[in-house]
N, C-alpha and C positions, 0 to 999 in steps of 0.2 A: 601525580602532577595536578596542578590546579587547572580545572577545565577552562578552555577559551571558547568552546563552541558547544552548542546543543543541536544534535541531529535527530530528526524525528522520522518515524514511519508515517505513512499516509492513512490508508484505510484502517479503521479501528482505533486510530491514534489521533491525528489531527482532524480526521473526518470520521463521523459515525458510520456504522455499517448495520443495515437492517437485514439480518439473516433470514427472518421469516418472510419478508417481502421478496428477497431473492429466491427463496425456495418456491414461492408461488409463481415467480417469473419463469423459472425453469419449466414448470408445468405448462404455462401459457405458450412458451416458445415451442415446446414439444408438440402441443396441439396444432400450432400453425404449420409445423413441419410434417405432421401426420405420423408421428412415431410415439411409442410409449414413453411417458415421462422418465421412467427409471432407466431406459436405454439412453435417452439423451443426456441425462445427468451423468451416467457412467462414462460416456464418451467425452463429455465436457470436462469432467475431472481428469480423465486420462490425458487430455491435451494440455492440462494446466501448465506444466513446466515449459513446454514449447511456446505456449501463448505468451508467457511472461517475457520472452526474449525475441518476440517477433511481432507481426502485425495482427491485429484483432480480426479483421475480415478474413485474412488467410486462415487463421485458426478456426473461425466459424465455418468456413467452407470446407475445411479439412474434416471437421466433426460431422458435417452433413454428409460428405462423401462416405465416411465410415459407416453411416447409417443407411446408405443407399438413397439419400435425398438428393435429387438433381434439379428439381424445378426451381428456376431462378427467382420466380416471384415469391415462392415460399421462403427461400433462403433470405431474400431481401427483407421480407416482412419480419422474419424471426430476428435478424440482426438489428432491424430498426427498433423492435421492442426492447431488445437487450440494451441498446444504446440509450434509449429514452429513460428506461428505469435507472440505469447507472447515473444519468444526469440528475434525475430527481432525487436519488439517494445521496448525492454528493453534498452533504450538509456538514460544514465545519463545526466542531465543538464550540460551545458558547465562549470558552476562554482561550481558544486557539489563537486567534488574531491578536488579542491583547497580550497574551504571553509572548508571542514572537516579537511584538513591538517593544515590550518591556525589556526583553533580552537584548535587543539591539540598542535600546536607549542606554543600557548599562555597559555597553561596549563588547558584548558577546556576539560571536558569529552564529548564524543559524543555518541549518542544512536539512535536506530531505534525502532519505534512501528508501525507495519503495519498490516492491514487487508489484507490477501492474501491467495491464494491457494498454494498447497504444492510444486509447482515448483519454487516458488520465492526464497527460500534460495540458491538453486543452481545457479540461474541466478545472484543473487547478488554476490556470491562467484566467478563467472567467469568475473565479471565486473571490471571497474576501481575503484569502490568503495570498493572492497574487502580489508579487513584489516584496514579500516579507521573508524570503529565504535567500540566503547568499549563494547557496549551492543546491541544485536540484538534480538528483541522480535517479533516473527512471530505468528500471530493468529492461523495459521494452526498447529503449534507445541505446542503452549502454551495452546490451548483449550479455549482461551479467545479472545474476539474481542472488538474493539472500538465501542461504547463509554463506555464500562464497566469500572468502576473505577479500578477494579482489575488489568487490563492490564497495566495501567499507574503506579500503585503502584508496580507491578512486575518489571518494568524497573527501577524505582527509587531505589528499594531494591537492584537490581543487580549492580547499580552504587554506592550503599552505600551512598545515598543522601536522604534528605527530599525532597518530591515533590516540595516544595516551592523554592528549589534551581535549579529547572529545567525549561528551556524553552521548549515548544513543538511547532514545526513549521509544518504546514500542509496545504493542499489545501482546507480543510474543508469538505471533503466527510465523510459520515457515522457519522455525528455529532461529529467528532473527537475533534474539538476545544472546544466544550462545555464539552465533557468528560474530556479533559485535565484540563480545568479550574475547573471543579467540584472536580477533584482529588487534586487540590492545585497547579497545575503548571501554569506558565504564558503562555497562548496560543497566537500564532501569526499566522495570515493568510498569506499564500503565494499567491499573486495574480499576476501571471506572464503574464496573457493575453491568455493563452491557456488551462485554466482549467474551471471548472464550480463551481465558489465559491458560498457558501450558501447565501441566501437572509437574510438580517437583521443583519449580523455580525457587531458588534460595537466595537470590540477589535482592538488591533494593527495590522497593515498590513505591508508587504514588497512586493516588486515586483521582487526582485532577491535574490537568496540564499546568495550571498555575503553580503547582508545587515544585515544578522544575526550578523556579526562581530561588527556592530555598537550597537547592543542591549546588548552585553555582556561586552563591553569595559567600 
């Protein structure tokens, strides 16, 4: 079926992700909490799936409790560092806004499906991408996460489209491409050179967001 909508992932796709800076931030947070960095990273990763469908502060406090950290000032300081770094790292790709505008100018719908913690909606709303997406599905508020079929179906329903009329573009994290494909969407890997694409992907690929325009024309 001919695509009528392009749905995008957020981190690593519409917005860049600085893996090295985040790794340094994990160490900084651990130091504020007074725990070994490897232990904080282990517990942070362990809570990942719960964090995607709940509240960030609740997740952070849960991780701290698992590490025996109870000092409110340390927890507040650690969470503050995490939030500030995420805000600074929220940098849309240079062709993200122009691609979304051009898609809409050509009559296509645009959407977002993202696995994210609860600060992401506000960050998106403060960015140059605000208002350029017809549907925004955040795992933290939907209570669903990729690659669950239901999160893709939710976005398609909100767009009032059959999933087969939707492209899904992502960097491939969290098995999102397989999930989109299983839900009936055409999945496209964005491989810009600064992400960690999945091994073994055999579907279509692009290297720049603007190339989406060639897939819908």
